[in-house]
N, C-alpha and C positions, 0 to 999 in steps of 0.2 A: 432775562429777555433776550431773544435772538436778535442780533444786529447784522446789518449787511449794507455795503456801499456799492452803488451802481455808478460807474463812471462812463458816460455815453452822451454824445451830443445830439442824439435823436430823441426829443421829448416824447413823441408818440410811443415809440418802442419802450422807453423807460417807464412811462406811466402804465402801459399795458403789462409789463413784466412785474412792476410793483403791485398792481392789483391782483395779479395771479398769485404772487407769493403771499400776500396778505390774506387772500381767501383761504389758502392752504394753511397758513399759520397766522391767525388773527393777532397774536401778540408780537409779531415781528416788527422791528423798527428798521425802516429802509431809508437810508440817506442817499442823496443824489448829488452828482457833480458832473458838469458838462465838459470839463477839461482837466488837465493835469494840476494846475495851481489850485483850483477849488477843491480838488480831491486831496491834495496835500494839506490844505487848511482843515478839511473835515477830519482827516486822520490825526492831526495835531490836537484838534478839539475833542476828539472821541477816540482815545488810544486803545479802547477795549474792543473796537470793531474787529471781528475775527476773519471776515471774508470780504474781498472786493471782486465784483464782476466788472472787468475792464474791457471796453471796446478796443478792438485791435487797430482800428483806423480812425483815430481822432484827427481832426483837421490840423494840418501843419506839422504832423508828427510822422516821421519816416521809419521809426523803429520802435522796439519795445524796451529800449534802454532805461526809460523812466521807471520801469518796475523796480530797479535797484534803488532808486530814490524813494519810492514808497516804502520799501522794506527797511531802508535806513531810518525812516521816521517811525515805523511801526514793525519791529523785527518779528513779532508773532503773527503778523498779517499773512493770510493766504490769498493768493491772487489767481483767479481763473479768467481766461480770455473769452470774451463773447465776440462772435464774428459772423458777418454776412457772407464771408468767403470761407470755404472749408477745403483743406487739402492736407496731405501728410506734411508738406513743406511748412504750412502755417503752424501745424502742431509742433514741428521740430523747432521753429523759431521761438514759439512761446515757451517751450520747455527749456531751451537753452538760455532764455532770458530770466528764468526763475519762476515761471508760472507753474501751478499745480493742477491745472485743468483747462479744458477747451470745450466751450459750449457753442455750437453753431446756432445762429438765429433761426435756422430752418427746423429745429427740433420741434416736436409736438409739445403741447402744454404739459402733458403728463411726464414726458421724458425730461423736459426742462426742470420741472419740480423735483424729479428724482435726482437729477444731476446736482442741483443746489443742495438738496438734503444730504447727499453723499459728501459733498464738499464741506458742509457745516459740521458733519460728524468727523471730519479729519481725514477723509478718504480723498482719493484722486479720481478725476473723471475725464475720460476721453471716449467719444462714441466709437463703438467697436468697428463700425463700417469704415472709419477713417484710419484704422491701424492696418494698413495693407502691406503687401510684400515689398513694394518699392521703398516704403518708409523703413521697414526692418532692415532691408538690405543696405540702405544708405548709412544707417546708424550702426551697422555691425562691421564696417570696414576695419575698425579697431575694436577687437574683442577683449573683454576682461578674461583673465585666466581663471581656472577653477578656484585657485586659492584666493584670488581677489574677490570673486563672487562670494566665497565663504566668509571672508572678512566683512564684506559689505552687508551680507545677510545678518551677521551678528551685530553689526553697528546699528542696523535697522531695528533690532530688538532692544536697543538702548544700552548696549554694552560699551564700556570704555575701552580704549586701546590696551590698557593694562589687563582688563578682564579677557579681552579677545586673545591677547598674547598668552595668557595662562591657559585658556581653553584649547588653543591650537598648538601649544608647546613651542611658541615662538618668543623672541625677545620683543620688547615694546618698540625698540628702534626699527625692527624688521616690519612690524605692523605699520609704523609711521611711513616707512618707505613704500609699502604697498599702497597706502592711502594717497601718497603723492602721485603715484602712477595712475591710480583710479581717477583722481581729479583731472589729470591730464587727458586720459582716454575719454572720459565723459564730458570734458570741457565744463566741469563744475567749479563753482566758486568756493565751496566749502563742503564739509561732511554732510550736512543736511540736504544741500542741493544735490549732491551725488546720490543720496538715497532716493530723493524724489525722482531724479532722472531714471535711475535703475528700475524703480517701481513702474513708472509710466512706460518704460520699454519692455516690461514684463520679464526683466532679468532676475528680480527678487520679488518676494511676496510682501 
């Protein structure tokens, strides 16, 4: 059974989104939470939930730092931001906080369904019209080297540091050093986060 958690304080929007999702997938189980603490409780009670759609502007919350709290409760959880405001800066903030997608509330029903479907299949979603030149330029001030991109691409295929070192004729220690630099450049918390960021920026496939 497909499961999904919507964390948003606007009941009319949530009900509409839930109805749309259930019409498309009648077997879907949709959980609701109006704020951070109810969402945490829901995740603790239902640890197999694979995806959360999280409102970017919950009352009394000034940042997306709570994403890390959700992931600490449910490490396999994937979180996509839903937002009434859309800009490259908002995408950047979501990405840096650990989100794997960004869904504007202005999207059409069909595009919203496609976005959720992609996310549930393990893919990443950002509307193409929001990945503009300014966003790319701002995030390319520090660029990964060709070798770092090569290492990150192999990591995205599931290869361990030892396997990467063998394939590229490097020592495992050198691969680890490259990863430390990659995390710093991408401002990533860990290997998986770095891969997510690189994919969302179009650096790797």
